[in-house]
C-alpha positions in Angstrom: 172.4 21.2 93.6 174.7 18.4 94.0 176.3 17.3 91.0 175.0 14.2 89.1 177.3 11.3 89.8 181.2 13.3 91.4 181.0 15.0 94.3 183.9 16.9 94.2 186.5 15.6 97.4 185.7 19.5 99.6 182.2 18.8 99.3 182.4 15.0 100.2 184.6 16.0 103.1 181.5 18.2 104.2 178.9 15.5 104.2 180.9 13.1 106.3 181.0 16.1 108.8 177.6 17.4 108.8 175.4 13.7 107.9 176.4 12.3 111.7 175.1 15.8 112.8 172.1 15.5 111.2 170.7 11.8 111.4 169.3 11.9 114.8 167.7 8.3 114.9 169.7 6.4 117.2 171.4 3.8 115.6 172.2 1.5 118.9 168.2 1.1 119.9 166.8 1.2 116.1 166.5 -2.4 114.6 167.6 -1.3 111.2 171.5 0.1 109.7 171.7 4.4 109.7 173.4 4.8 106.1 174.7 8.0 104.8 177.2 8.7 101.8 179.7 8.7 103.7 178.8 4.7 104.1 179.3 4.6 100.9 182.2 2.1 99.3 184.6 2.3 96.5 183.8 -1.4 95.3 181.3 -1.3 92.2 180.3 -4.6 93.2 178.2 -2.5 95.7 175.0 0.4 95.1 175.8 2.8 95.9 179.2 3.7 95.9 181.8 6.6 95.7 181.1 6.2 91.6 177.4 6.2 91.9 175.0 7.5 95.0 172.0 8.2 93.1 168.6 7.0 91.4 168.7 6.7 87.7 172.5 7.8 87.8 173.5 5.8 83.7 176.1 4.2 86.1 173.1 1.8 87.0 172.5 0.3 83.9 176.0 0.5 82.4 177.1 -1.8 85.4 173.7 -3.4 86.3 175.4 -6.8 85.7 178.4 -6.4 88.1 176.1 -5.5 91.4 176.2 -8.1 93.9 173.9 -6.2 96.4 172.6 -2.9 96.8 171.8 -0.7 100.1 169.2 1.8 99.7 168.8 4.0 101.5 165.3 5.7 102.5 164.0 8.5 104.3 161.3 7.9 107.1 158.7 10.1 108.1 156.2 9.7 110.9 152.6 11.6 110.7 150.8 9.1 113.1 150.4 10.5 117.0 149.3 7.8 118.8 152.0 5.0 118.1 155.1 5.1 120.3 158.8 5.0 118.6 159.6 2.5 119.5 156.6 0.4 117.4 157.4 2.6 114.4 161.0 1.3 114.8 160.5 -2.5 115.1 157.8 -1.8 111.9 160.7 -0.4 110.1 163.0 -3.1 111.1 160.3 -6.1 110.4 159.9 -4.9 107.0 163.6 -4.3 105.9 164.1 -7.6 107.7 161.2 -9.0 105.0 162.0 -6.9 101.9 165.8 -8.5 102.3 164.1 -11.9 102.7 161.8 -11.6 99.6 165.6 -10.4 97.9 167.4 -14.3 98.7 167.0 -15.6 95.5 164.7 -19.0 96.0 165.9 -19.1 99.6 163.3 -21.6 100.7 165.7 -23.6 99.4 168.8 -22.3 99.7 169.6 -21.3 103.6 173.1 -19.7 102.5 171.1 -17.8 99.4 172.3 -13.9 100.4 170.0 -11.1 100.6 170.6 -8.6 97.8 168.8 -5.6 99.3 170.0 -4.8 102.4 167.6 -1.1 103.1 169.0 1.2 105.8 167.6 4.3 106.9 169.1 7.8 106.2 166.9 9.1 108.6 163.5 9.4 110.6 161.5 12.4 110.4 159.6 12.0 113.6 156.3 14.5 113.0 153.8 13.6 116.1 152.4 16.5 117.6 153.0 15.2 121.2 148.9 16.0 123.5 147.1 16.3 119.9 144.1 14.5 120.0 144.0 13.6 116.0 145.3 10.4 114.4 147.5 12.5 112.7 150.1 15.3 112.5 148.3 18.2 111.1 152.0 18.6 109.6 150.3 15.4 106.7 150.9 17.6 103.2 147.3 17.4 101.8 146.2 19.4 98.9 144.6 22.6 99.8 140.6 22.6 100.1 140.5 18.3 99.1 139.0 16.1 101.8 137.9 13.1 100.4 140.2 10.7 97.8 143.0 10.9 96.8 143.7 14.4 98.7 147.8 13.7 99.2 149.9 16.7 98.3 153.1 14.8 97.0 154.7 18.1 95.8 155.0 19.1 99.5 157.3 16.7 100.2 159.9 18.3 97.8 159.7 21.8 99.2 160.7 24.2 101.4 158.9 23.4 104.4 159.5 19.9 104.6 163.3 20.3 103.6 163.4 21.6 107.3 161.5 19.1 108.6 164.2 16.8 107.0 167.0 19.1 108.6 169.8 18.0 106.3 172.2 21.1 105.2 173.0 22.1 102.2 176.8 21.5 102.1 177.1 25.0 99.8 174.8 27.2 101.8 174.5 26.0 105.2 172.2 28.1 106.1 169.7 26.3 104.3 168.0 23.1 104.1 168.4 20.4 100.9 165.1 19.1 99.5 164.1 15.8 98.7 165.0 16.4 95.1 168.4 17.5 96.1 168.8 14.9 98.5 167.7 12.4 95.9 169.9 13.9 93.2 173.0 13.6 95.8 172.4 10.1 96.6 171.4 10.7 100.3 167.7 9.1 99.8 166.7 6.1 97.3 163.3 6.0 98.6 161.0 7.3 100.9 158.1 6.4 103.3 155.8 7.8 105.7 153.8 6.2 108.2 149.8 7.2 109.5 146.8 6.1 110.4 144.1 6.1 107.2 141.6 7.7 108.9 138.3 9.3 107.2 139.5 11.8 104.9 142.9 10.5 104.5 143.6 9.4 100.7 146.8 8.8 100.0 147.7 6.3 96.9 149.7 2.6 98.1 153.0 3.8 96.2 153.9 6.1 93.8 156.7 6.2 91.6 157.6 8.8 88.1 160.7 6.9 86.6 161.9 7.6 83.6 161.2 6.0 80.4 164.1 3.5 78.7 164.8 1.8 75.2 165.7 -1.3 74.7 169.5 -0.3 75.2 168.6 0.8 78.9 168.9 4.3 78.0 167.3 6.8 78.7 164.8 8.2 76.5 165.4 12.3 76.8 163.9 13.7 80.0 160.5 11.4 79.3 159.2 9.8 82.5 156.2 7.6 83.5 153.8 7.1 86.5 155.4 3.6 87.1 153.4 2.9 91.3 150.4 2.0 92.0 148.6 4.8 90.7 150.5 8.6 90.9 149.4 12.1 91.1 149.1 14.1 88.0 149.9 17.4 89.8 153.3 15.8 91.2 156.3 17.7 89.3 159.2 15.6 87.8 162.4 16.1 89.2 164.8 14.1 86.8 165.4 10.8 88.7 162.8 8.3 89.8 161.5 7.7 93.4 159.5 5.6 95.3 157.2 7.0 97.8 155.2 4.9 99.8 152.6 5.0 102.4 152.8 2.4 105.5 149.1 1.9 107.0 150.1 2.0 111.3 146.9 -0.2 112.1 148.4 -2.9 109.3 151.2 -4.9 109.7 154.3 -5.1 107.3 152.5 -7.6 104.2 150.0 -4.8 104.3 153.2 -2.7 102.9 154.8 -5.5 100.8 151.8 -6.1 99.2 151.4 -2.1 97.8 155.9 -2.2 97.3 155.0 -5.4 95.1 151.5 -3.1 93.2 154.1 -0.5 92.4 156.1 -3.7 90.6 153.4 -5.3 88.9 152.6 -0.9 87.9 156.7 -0.4 86.8 155.5 -3.4 84.7 152.6 -2.3 82.9 154.2 1.8 82.9 156.5 0.4 79.9 159.5 2.1 81.5 161.7 -0.8 81.3 160.8 -2.6 77.6 163.0 -5.7 79.0 161.3 -5.6 82.6 157.9 -5.0 81.2 158.3 -8.1 78.7 159.2 -11.1 81.4 157.5 -9.5 84.2 154.3 -9.8 82.1 154.7 -13.8 81.1 155.9 -14.1 85.1 153.3 -12.8 86.9 150.2 -13.8 84.6 149.9 -10.3 82.3 149.3 -12.5 79.5 146.4 -14.6 80.0 144.6 -13.5 76.7 147.7 -14.2 74.9 148.7 -17.6 76.9 145.1 -18.9 77.1 143.2 -17.1 74.8 141.2 -15.9 77.7 138.5 -12.4 77.2 141.2 -10.5 79.2 145.0 -10.4 80.2 145.3 -10.8 84.0 143.0 -12.3 86.7 142.7 -8.6 88.3 139.8 -8.1 86.0 138.0 -10.5 87.9 135.3 -9.3 90.5 137.0 -9.0 93.9 134.2 -10.5 95.5 134.4 -14.5 96.0 135.7 -17.1 94.3 135.7 -16.9 90.6 138.1 -19.6 89.9 138.1 -23.6 90.1 140.4 -26.1 89.6 138.9 -29.7 89.0 141.9 -31.3 88.4 145.5 -30.2 89.2 145.7 -29.0 85.0 142.3 -27.1 84.9 141.4 -24.1 85.4 137.5 -23.8 85.4 136.5 -19.7 85.7 133.5 -17.8 86.1 133.7 -14.6 84.1 130.6 -12.4 83.6 127.6 -14.8 82.3 129.5 -18.2 81.5 132.1 -20.3 82.7 135.4 -20.7 80.7 137.3 -24.2 81.1 141.3 -24.0 80.3 142.8 -27.7 80.1 146.6 -28.5 80.2 146.8 -25.1 82.5 149.6 -24.1 84.4 150.9 -21.0 86.3 153.8 -19.0 86.1 154.7 -17.1 89.1 151.5 -15.4 89.9 150.6 -11.7 91.1 150.8 -9.9 94.3 146.8 -10.8 94.7 146.9 -14.3 93.2 149.1 -17.2 93.9 149.1 -19.9 91.3 145.9 -22.2 93.2 144.2 -18.8 94.2 140.6 -19.2 93.8 139.5 -15.2 94.2 141.7 -11.8 95.2 143.7 -12.3 98.3 143.1 -16.4 98.8 145.7 -17.5 100.5 144.1 -20.9 102.2 143.9 -23.0 99.3 145.5 -26.4 99.8 144.0 -28.3 96.6 147.1 -28.5 93.9 147.4 -26.5 91.2 150.8 -27.1 88.2 153.0 -24.5 88.5 156.8 -23.1 86.7 156.9 -20.7 89.8 159.9 -22.6 90.7 161.3 -23.6 88.0 160.3 -20.6 85.8 162.9 -20.4 82.2 165.5 -22.8 83.8 164.6 -25.3 81.3 165.2 -28.0 83.5 162.7 -30.8 82.4 162.4 -33.0 79.6 163.3 -31.2 76.5 164.4 -28.2 78.3 160.4 -27.2 79.4 159.9 -25.7 82.5 159.2 -27.9 85.4 155.1 -28.3 86.4 154.9 -28.9 89.8 152.5 -29.3 92.1 151.5 -25.7 94.0 150.1 -25.4 97.3 149.5 -22.7 100.0 152.0 -24.7 101.8 154.8 -23.8 99.6 155.3 -20.4 101.4 153.9 -21.3 104.7 157.4 -20.9 106.9 156.8 -17.0 106.1 153.3 -16.4 108.0 155.0 -15.0 111.0 157.8 -13.3 108.9 154.9 -11.1 107.0 151.8 -12.4 108.6 149.0 -9.8 107.1 148.0 -9.1 103.9 149.4 -11.2 101.3 152.8 -10.5 102.5 153.6 -14.6 102.9 152.9 -15.0 100.0 155.1 -12.3 98.8 158.1 -13.6 100.1 157.9 -16.4 97.9 156.9 -14.8 95.2 159.8 -12.5 95.3 162.1 -15.3 95.9 161.4 -16.9 92.7 162.3 -13.9 90.7 165.4 -13.5 88.5 167.8 -12.2 91.0 171.5 -12.6 92.2 173.0 -15.2 90.0 169.6 -16.9 89.2 169.5 -19.3 86.8 166.8 -18.1 84.0 167.1 -17.4 80.9 165.9 -15.0 78.5 164.8 -15.4 74.7 168.1 -15.0 73.3 169.7 -17.7 76.2 171.3 -15.4 78.0 171.3 -15.0 81.7 168.0 -13.1 82.8 168.8 -9.9 84.5 169.0 -9.7 88.4 165.2 -7.4 88.8 166.1 -6.1 91.9 168.4 -2.9 90.1 165.7 -2.1 87.9 163.6 -0.3 91.6 166.4 2.5 91.3 166.8 3.3 87.3 
């Protein structure tokens, strides 16, 4: 197996020689950047770099605050038999562009804000079966005998059979191919996305991630880990490093997959993998409603999904329908909202409310108002209108704006100690 943080010079040379041969995607035609460890710079302002290539490296926590840009590599696997390669490449390219846009801190107000997350594709593995009448390839890794529910066998992605599909020669043993855990350990791959049609008897989670458990000092707690995605496969083996595995439904658009990845961030929060992230994300995303407003639930996700459950008679008043009673909250305001609930949402998935509700989303923990308080401004769906064409389906437009207000590169937010808030994006790869 490749060493954790330093590849010996001879192996690095082999990597540089071999990778251009195994990456088959035509970079001149694909609407995204092809990336390999051979491209990693010496500069420690960039990650990955020659000192740290891999997810969960201790280097990430130790150098978190000096990282100026991240170039994570994604391994893309296609199982869909019916979509053209051009369409799939475009879908992946558009998603990478939308994620970059969402990582531009306050990008809606600052045209010069740089994109912090700049994904590249390590390899596009096309497992379509030409001439098949089935929507998806027979190579989809299902659990034996399970034809309903969540029946994806995530362990198979880490097996020898899929290693052959990836086709990356082992620098130590050229007659074999690297498994996914080895590709992650060697810093070849930082994330995995697979494309398929969610037809009958196809059951994949939106996004799964097994993540190391950290303490308050951002140090790993032994080899302990937690499920930190939107759901997870309890039978998936732990390989020692974090890895997000996301399902892109080819019949939907990039906004829907952005929603899946955003639910993954919420899962990261509730998993308590990184105490710092859990503490502040909970406040930003309204996971503290019981504590803040004395409500009988902690998040609006507790409300039924059918219809509108919240009304706003005034910008600073919320009337909530909870079971058989109404709850009125006065002097109401929202920090950042969650993936389904913009600040003025009346129910899940509400992108259409033009009525204003007070929110601190653009000044959260900045204290720009009188007495050092966060500024509460009327929020409507006009705030994210500019992104409806960038990520037009599901909650995509809202999520780009939502992400742009999270603490990122050179953010102006402050933590409880009055120190600059840590950039949240490196936590994705802890």
